[in-house]
N, C-alpha and C positions, 0 to 999 in steps of 0.2 A: 849369195842372197842369204839374208834372215829374214825370216817372217817371227809375226809376235802372233798370230794367231791361224786357226784352219782356214778362216774367214779370207784371211790377206794371202793365204797360201792357193788356195782352190782355184782362182784366175789364173794364177800363174802355169797351175799344172793341165787347166784346158788349154793355155797357150801353148804347151809343150806336146799336148796330141791334139796339134789340128790337122794332121793326114788323117782323112777317113779310112785308108788302109790300116793304119797304125791303132785308130781307135777302135776298129772291128778286130782287130786280132787280141787288142785287151779283152774284149768282150766275149771272144772265144775263150779265151785261157781262163777268164772268171768264170764262164759256164762251165767250162769242165772241171775247174777246182770244186765247183758246188756237187757235180755230179760224181766226181770220186770221193768226197766226202760220202755223199747219200749212198754210193756203192761199199764203202767201207762199214757203215752202219747195218748196212741190210744184210751183207754177207757177213758181217762179223768178224770183219779180215783187216785189222788195222795197218798192216804191213802196204794195204793201197795210198793210204797217206802219206807214203814216200814220193809219190807223186805230183802231191798236191804244188809243191814248189817249182818241179819242171813244168809243169801245165801253166802255171799261173804268169811266173817270171818267163819263162821260156818264148810265150807268145808275145807277151808284153816287150819282150827285150829284140826279138825280130823284127816288132814293128817299129823299136826306135832306133835300130839299128841299120834297118835294109830299105826303111819307107820314111822315116820323119828326119831320120839322118841326126840325130840328137841323143845326148846321154840322160839313160832314163833318170827322172829325179830322184827315184828311189836310193841313189848312192849317196846322194846329201840330205836329203829328208825322207829317212825310210818308214817314220810313223806316219807322219803327213801325207806321204804318196800314199801309203797301204789303205788309210782312209779314203783318200782323193779318189782311187780307185773303185772302192764300192760306191761311193758317192757318185760317179760317174756313172757308174752300171746300173745302179738306181735309177738316173736320170734317165738312162736310154731305155728302159722298159717304161717307166713311166710318160714318155715322151713317144714311144711308140704304142702304147696302148692310148692314148691321147689322139694321137692321130687315127688309129685304127677305129675310133668311137665314132668319129665326125666331128667332135667338138675340139678341134685343133686349134690352139692360140698360138701365135707367134711367141718364142723365146724370146726374151731379152737379152 
């Protein structure tokens, strides 16, 4: 599949992440990535950064192979997938904050 823009790619990416356990594993991996980066900065120990791909891709790929039963989009669309993962992560937190604030709106 070819995509001419990220806007075309993102709905495909979300469809490839329809399993909630797979998405949760992506969120866990992304959160760990941010924590590892923070830890590396706070401790001034850059070797912690070696764990970033393990945490990020490890959890995501576990979600795809064990729960979603598909091949991660990153194999064919690495840059769009990288961006889409962080957009999906942002959307998760924005949606969670919206639900917790009592101003819940139905996502389209």
